[in-house]
Backbone as ProteinMPNN parsed JSONL, in Angstrom:
{"seq_chain_A": "ADAMVAIKVVSDAKYIRRELEVLNVLPEHAHIVGMQAHFDKCIVFEMMSYDLYQLLRRTQFQGVSEALAFKFMRQIASALAFLHEHGIVHADLKPENIVLQNHTRSWVKIIDFGW", "coords_chain_A": {"N_chain_A": [[101.186, 130.026, 73.111], [99.974, 130.177, 76.502], [99.129, 127.554, 77.473], [97.861, 125.088, 79.713], [99.52, 122.062, 80.539], [100.009, 118.504, 80.889], [102.521, 116.583, 82.373], [104.025, 113.56, 82.02], [106.129, 111.577, 83.817], [108.361, 109.023, 83.431], [110.148, 106.379, 84.739], [110.865, 103.895, 83.816], [112.425, 102.735, 81.073], [111.617, 100.912, 79.096], [108.827, 100.976, 79.287], [108.203, 103.67, 78.592], [109.183, 103.695, 76.004], [107.439, 101.889, 74.697], [105.009, 103.298, 74.946], [105.579, 105.637, 73.496], [106.024, 104.525, 70.963], [103.431, 103.844, 70.203], [102.039, 106.329, 70.415], [103.457, 107.954, 68.614], [102.835, 106.978, 66.071], [100.145, 107.125, 65.863], [97.422, 108.769, 64.464], [95.669, 111.893, 65.165], [92.82, 111.764, 67.322], [89.536, 112.383, 68.463], [88.913, 111.222, 70.93], [91.16, 110.231, 72.142], [93.93, 110.833, 74.115], [96.047, 113.58, 73.409], [99.449, 113.692, 72.515], [101.876, 116.139, 73.023], [104.585, 116.633, 73.05], [107.832, 115.102, 73.647], [110.563, 114.213, 75.749], [113.676, 113.064, 77.026], [112.786, 111.171, 79.732], [110.164, 111.93, 79.758], [106.799, 112.707, 78.861], [104.771, 114.996, 77.237], [101.499, 115.983, 77.551], [98.188, 117.032, 76.51], [96.325, 118.899, 78.88], [94.166, 117.318, 81.143], [91.116, 116.467, 82.94], [89.702, 114.859, 85.803], [89.718, 111.211, 86.208], [87.556, 108.395, 85.256], [87.258, 106.67, 87.432], [87.719, 108.365, 89.605], [85.515, 109.993, 89.205], [83.455, 108.182, 89.799], [84.02, 107.786, 92.525], [83.421, 110.344, 93.462], [80.688, 110.257, 93.334], [80.059, 108.612, 95.389], [80.174, 105.988, 94.53], [77.733, 105.524, 93.347], [77.31, 105.746, 90.735], [76.569, 106.96, 87.381], [74.116, 108.684, 85.384], [72.033, 106.8, 83.101], [71.952, 107.924, 80.561], [74.296, 109.484, 80.531], [76.228, 107.487, 80.9], [75.826, 106.075, 78.514], [76.65, 108.03, 76.681], [79.375, 108.247, 77.37], [80.18, 105.604, 76.715], [79.769, 105.497, 73.932], [81.746, 107.27, 73.066], [84.073, 106.002, 74.013], [83.894, 103.59, 72.602], [84.19, 104.575, 70.008], [86.857, 105.483, 70.103], [88.17, 103.031, 70.616], [87.536, 101.566, 68.31], [88.888, 103.103, 66.432], [91.54, 102.702, 67.322], [91.706, 99.959, 66.816], [91.477, 99.962, 64.001], [93.994, 100.899, 63.423], [95.602, 98.874, 64.203], [96.192, 98.662, 66.921], [96.098, 97.639, 70.276], [94.675, 98.469, 73.303], [96.033, 97.615, 76.192], [95.394, 97.946, 78.845], [92.851, 98.905, 79.668], [90.776, 100.643, 81.753], [88.764, 102.247, 84.322], [90.476, 104.237, 85.408], [92.077, 104.916, 83.278], [90.568, 106.31, 81.54], [89.683, 109.465, 80.925], [88.154, 112.58, 81.823], [87.901, 115.305, 79.659], [87.392, 117.82, 80.545], [86.153, 118.936, 83.616], [83.605, 119.962, 83.522], [82.349, 119.088, 81.272], [80.989, 116.337, 79.384], [82.96, 114.764, 78.013], [85.165, 112.345, 77.048], [88.481, 110.861, 77.092], [90.857, 108.402, 76.105], [93.718, 107.267, 77.847], [97.196, 106.392, 78.501], [99.186, 104.312, 77.113], [101.258, 102.589, 77.596], [101.142, 100.188, 78.92]], "CA_chain_A": [[100.203, 130.369, 74.128], [100.27, 129.667, 77.839], [98.183, 126.484, 77.773], [98.257, 124.121, 80.743], [99.824, 120.733, 80.028], [100.321, 117.467, 81.872], [103.796, 115.942, 82.06], [104.143, 112.213, 82.576], [107.527, 111.221, 84.005], [108.43, 107.568, 83.507], [111.523, 105.941, 84.987], [111.077, 102.635, 83.097], [112.692, 103.029, 79.66], [110.814, 100.004, 78.271], [107.454, 101.49, 79.328], [108.093, 104.914, 77.813], [109.42, 103.335, 74.602], [106.18, 101.32, 74.19], [103.999, 104.357, 74.824], [105.962, 106.516, 72.386], [105.804, 103.791, 69.709], [102.007, 103.97, 69.871], [101.639, 107.731, 70.237], [104.114, 108.549, 67.447], [102.243, 106.519, 64.809], [98.698, 107.271, 65.923], [96.886, 110.089, 64.097], [94.791, 112.497, 66.183], [91.433, 111.296, 67.443], [88.834, 113.191, 69.463], [88.767, 110.55, 72.217], [92.456, 109.698, 72.57], [94.706, 111.971, 74.597], [97.053, 114.015, 72.448], [100.812, 113.975, 72.958], [102.363, 117.389, 72.443], [106.042, 116.557, 72.913], [108.481, 114.175, 74.577], [111.995, 114.412, 75.94], [114.218, 112.184, 78.066], [111.797, 110.215, 80.239], [108.94, 112.709, 79.962], [105.87, 112.901, 77.746], [103.905, 116.151, 77.48], [100.149, 115.751, 77.038], [97.186, 118.048, 76.789], [95.822, 118.82, 80.248], [92.852, 116.701, 81.268], [90.509, 116.572, 84.259], [89.824, 113.607, 86.548], [89.386, 109.987, 85.487], [86.231, 107.858, 85.559], [87.25, 106.118, 88.789], [87.522, 109.511, 90.494], [84.118, 110.402, 89.034], [82.648, 107.245, 90.589], [84.249, 108.106, 93.942], [82.687, 111.583, 93.761], [79.269, 109.913, 93.473], [80.022, 107.531, 96.389], [80.006, 104.757, 93.766], [76.339, 105.381, 92.928], [77.321, 105.723, 89.284], [76.08, 108.122, 86.634], [72.847, 108.39, 84.711], [72.117, 105.922, 81.932], [72.252, 108.771, 79.4], [75.705, 109.849, 80.584], [76.98, 106.25, 80.657], [75.715, 105.821, 77.08], [77.499, 109.009, 76.013], [80.754, 107.812, 77.586], [80.436, 104.358, 75.982], [79.894, 105.82, 72.506], [83.048, 107.887, 72.863], [85.08, 104.962, 74.233], [83.802, 102.665, 71.462], [84.774, 105.27, 68.864], [88.311, 105.444, 70.271], [88.643, 101.646, 70.472], [87.434, 101.215, 66.89], [90.0, 103.813, 65.798], [92.764, 101.967, 67.662], [91.648, 98.689, 66.075], [91.79, 100.269, 62.595], [95.43, 101.145, 63.329], [96.308, 97.7, 64.691], [96.658, 98.892, 68.29], [95.243, 97.145, 71.348], [94.952, 99.088, 74.602], [96.132, 96.443, 77.059], [95.121, 98.279, 80.24], [91.673, 99.778, 79.681], [90.089, 100.627, 83.046], [88.265, 103.605, 84.596], [91.575, 105.167, 85.661], [92.694, 105.277, 81.999], [89.585, 107.06, 80.757], [89.65, 110.738, 81.652], [87.323, 113.674, 81.331], [88.701, 116.394, 79.118], [87.112, 118.983, 81.378], [85.188, 118.468, 84.619], [82.265, 120.501, 83.273], [81.802, 118.51, 80.036], [80.961, 114.877, 79.362], [83.821, 114.392, 76.893], [86.225, 111.51, 77.613], [89.593, 110.435, 76.254], [91.633, 107.265, 76.608], [95.128, 107.571, 78.1], [98.114, 105.362, 78.99], [99.435, 103.261, 76.137], [102.508, 101.898, 77.912], [100.764, 98.953, 79.626]], "C_chain_A": [[100.603, 129.741, 75.451], [99.264, 128.597, 78.248], [98.747, 125.577, 78.863], [98.5, 122.78, 80.068], [100.029, 119.78, 81.197], [101.628, 116.819, 81.429], [103.856, 114.611, 82.787], [105.628, 111.877, 82.628], [107.581, 109.717, 84.256], [109.881, 107.149, 83.691], [111.869, 104.662, 84.216], [111.214, 102.903, 81.596], [111.85, 102.159, 78.733], [109.37, 100.503, 78.173], [107.309, 102.721, 78.444], [108.308, 104.638, 76.328], [108.146, 102.773, 73.97], [105.137, 102.407, 73.971], [104.322, 105.279, 73.656], [105.781, 105.838, 71.036], [104.352, 103.928, 69.266], [101.669, 105.415, 69.538], [102.255, 108.379, 69.004], [103.474, 108.146, 66.123], [100.742, 106.784, 64.742], [98.268, 108.669, 65.497], [95.989, 110.622, 65.225], [93.409, 111.875, 66.14], [90.803, 112.051, 68.607], [88.805, 112.558, 70.849], [90.023, 109.794, 72.649], [93.321, 110.896, 72.931], [95.827, 112.296, 73.614], [98.407, 114.286, 73.089], [101.273, 115.243, 72.263], [103.867, 117.355, 72.202], [106.559, 115.442, 73.818], [109.969, 114.495, 74.616], [112.44, 113.556, 77.112], [113.177, 111.148, 78.474], [110.469, 110.906, 80.536], [108.109, 112.759, 78.681], [104.939, 114.038, 78.142], [102.576, 115.904, 76.772], [99.296, 116.993, 77.245], [96.677, 117.834, 78.216], [94.407, 118.263, 80.248], [92.332, 116.898, 82.687], [90.66, 115.224, 84.971], [89.347, 112.405, 85.733], [88.019, 109.438, 85.94], [86.163, 107.21, 86.936], [87.032, 107.246, 89.8], [86.087, 110.035, 90.397], [83.202, 109.487, 89.851], [82.801, 107.507, 92.083], [83.468, 109.35, 94.349], [81.192, 111.326, 93.95], [79.053, 108.837, 94.541], [79.667, 106.19, 95.741], [78.538, 104.46, 93.444], [76.224, 105.372, 91.407], [76.806, 107.023, 88.682], [74.776, 107.722, 85.955], [73.084, 107.472, 83.514], [72.484, 106.724, 80.688], [73.726, 109.148, 79.371], [76.59, 108.628, 80.339], [76.972, 105.907, 79.166], [76.623, 106.762, 76.295], [78.97, 108.63, 76.151], [81.08, 106.583, 76.738], [80.563, 104.599, 74.48], [81.268, 106.404, 72.202], [84.172, 106.856, 73.006], [85.086, 103.989, 73.06], [84.406, 103.293, 70.207], [86.3, 105.221, 68.93], [88.86, 104.032, 70.075], [88.567, 101.177, 69.022], [88.582, 101.859, 66.113], [91.329, 103.102, 66.072], [92.828, 100.66, 66.884], [92.005, 98.897, 64.598], [93.289, 100.475, 62.373], [96.258, 100.01, 63.923], [96.842, 97.83, 66.105], [95.618, 98.368, 69.27], [95.639, 97.873, 72.624], [94.896, 97.959, 75.621], [95.793, 96.726, 78.518], [93.931, 99.238, 80.351], [90.912, 99.575, 80.991], [89.639, 102.052, 83.337], [89.366, 104.636, 84.829], [92.255, 105.637, 84.381], [91.705, 105.89, 81.015], [89.342, 108.351, 81.53], [88.69, 111.732, 80.998], [88.236, 114.777, 80.81], [88.579, 117.631, 79.997], [86.036, 118.546, 82.367], [83.776, 119.006, 84.421], [81.62, 119.939, 82.009], [81.867, 116.993, 80.102], [81.721, 114.355, 78.138], [84.986, 113.611, 77.469], [87.292, 111.189, 76.58], [90.316, 109.274, 76.924], [93.09, 107.695, 76.747], [95.896, 106.286, 78.378], [98.25, 104.168, 78.035], [100.718, 102.495, 76.402], [102.337, 100.539, 78.534], [101.49, 98.888, 80.937]], "O_chain_A": [[101.474, 128.872, 75.5], [98.611, 128.735, 79.282], [99.952, 125.333, 78.925], [97.782, 122.402, 79.142], [100.199, 120.201, 82.341], [101.817, 116.539, 80.246], [103.752, 114.549, 84.012], [106.307, 111.891, 81.601], [106.936, 109.203, 85.169], [110.745, 107.518, 82.895], [113.046, 104.38, 83.988], [110.24, 103.254, 80.93], [111.412, 102.63, 77.683], [108.765, 100.458, 77.102], [106.385, 102.799, 77.634], [107.682, 105.278, 75.484], [107.804, 103.13, 72.843], [104.462, 102.435, 72.942], [103.426, 105.662, 72.904], [105.421, 106.497, 70.06], [104.079, 104.108, 68.079], [101.078, 105.692, 68.494], [101.643, 109.263, 68.405], [103.56, 108.892, 65.148], [100.14, 106.677, 63.673], [98.697, 109.655, 66.096], [95.606, 109.877, 66.127], [92.898, 111.511, 65.081], [91.46, 112.323, 69.612], [88.686, 113.27, 71.846], [89.951, 108.84, 73.424], [93.434, 111.851, 72.163], [96.468, 111.402, 73.062], [98.504, 115.015, 74.076], [101.083, 115.405, 71.058], [104.365, 117.975, 71.263], [105.823, 114.906, 74.648], [110.546, 114.981, 73.644], [111.691, 113.345, 78.066], [112.739, 110.343, 77.653], [109.743, 110.514, 81.45], [108.642, 112.843, 77.574], [104.387, 114.047, 79.242], [102.53, 115.651, 75.569], [99.626, 117.878, 78.035], [96.612, 116.7, 78.692], [93.559, 118.68, 79.458], [93.037, 117.439, 83.539], [91.65, 114.524, 84.759], [88.672, 112.551, 84.714], [87.413, 109.951, 86.881], [85.097, 107.203, 87.552], [86.251, 107.099, 90.74], [85.514, 110.469, 91.396], [82.281, 109.96, 90.516], [81.82, 107.457, 92.826], [82.917, 109.41, 95.448], [80.511, 112.082, 94.642], [77.989, 108.22, 94.594], [78.956, 105.37, 96.323], [78.147, 103.304, 93.289], [75.177, 105.034, 90.856], [76.632, 108.031, 89.366], [74.394, 106.552, 85.961], [74.194, 107.386, 82.988], [73.25, 106.248, 79.85], [74.347, 109.134, 78.308], [77.598, 108.729, 79.64], [77.995, 105.497, 78.618], [77.29, 106.34, 75.351], [79.725, 108.682, 75.18], [82.138, 106.525, 76.112], [81.387, 103.962, 73.824], [81.881, 106.065, 71.189], [85.111, 106.842, 72.21], [86.149, 103.603, 72.574], [85.065, 102.604, 69.429], [86.958, 104.949, 67.926], [89.9, 103.855, 69.441], [89.455, 100.461, 68.56], [89.176, 101.229, 65.238], [92.143, 102.922, 65.166], [93.878, 100.296, 66.355], [92.745, 98.103, 64.016], [93.795, 100.253, 61.273], [97.464, 100.153, 64.125], [97.83, 97.187, 66.458], [94.421, 98.615, 69.122], [96.816, 97.892, 72.987], [93.827, 97.409, 75.883], [95.895, 95.827, 79.353], [94.003, 100.253, 81.043], [90.461, 98.47, 81.294], [90.086, 102.982, 82.665], [89.195, 105.803, 84.475], [92.943, 106.657, 84.394], [91.971, 105.977, 79.816], [88.852, 108.324, 82.659], [88.461, 111.711, 79.788], [89.225, 115.133, 81.452], [89.534, 118.388, 80.17], [85.097, 117.849, 81.982], [82.845, 118.551, 85.085], [80.476, 120.27, 81.7], [82.71, 116.433, 80.802], [81.177, 113.597, 77.334], [85.731, 114.14, 78.295], [87.055, 111.236, 75.373], [90.377, 109.183, 78.15], [93.631, 108.391, 75.888], [95.301, 105.213, 78.479], [97.536, 103.17, 78.141], [101.219, 101.813, 75.507], [103.312, 99.799, 78.664], [101.317, 97.93, 81.69]]}, "name": "protein", "num_of_chains": 1, "seq": "ADAMVAIKVVSDAKYIRRELEVLNVLPEHAHIVGMQAHFDKCIVFEMMSYDLYQLLRRTQFQGVSEALAFKFMRQIASALAFLHEHGIVHADLKPENIVLQNHTRSWVKIIDFGW"}
């Protein structure tokens, strides 16, 4: 199919090696971005929307509703528990590394496992 993808190009071999070590052993999870392929210094991911920092900027840093924040936190906690079960620690968890799957839905995924 002609699905849109995101391609991450990394010049640091150590960084890409760390990220691939995590992504290659990690089973699929609803709230962790899925790797589709990798080659040379590139990793192909499913296409996502903007990150939580960009969402905050769009609201002039007024934040989101308590209900939406709760929904995001449940999804993030689910992903972190899954990572913990697999012995993986996300060493750089921040709003920029939590992305909306689609700008019209409140579904988030964690990205960036290279630290």
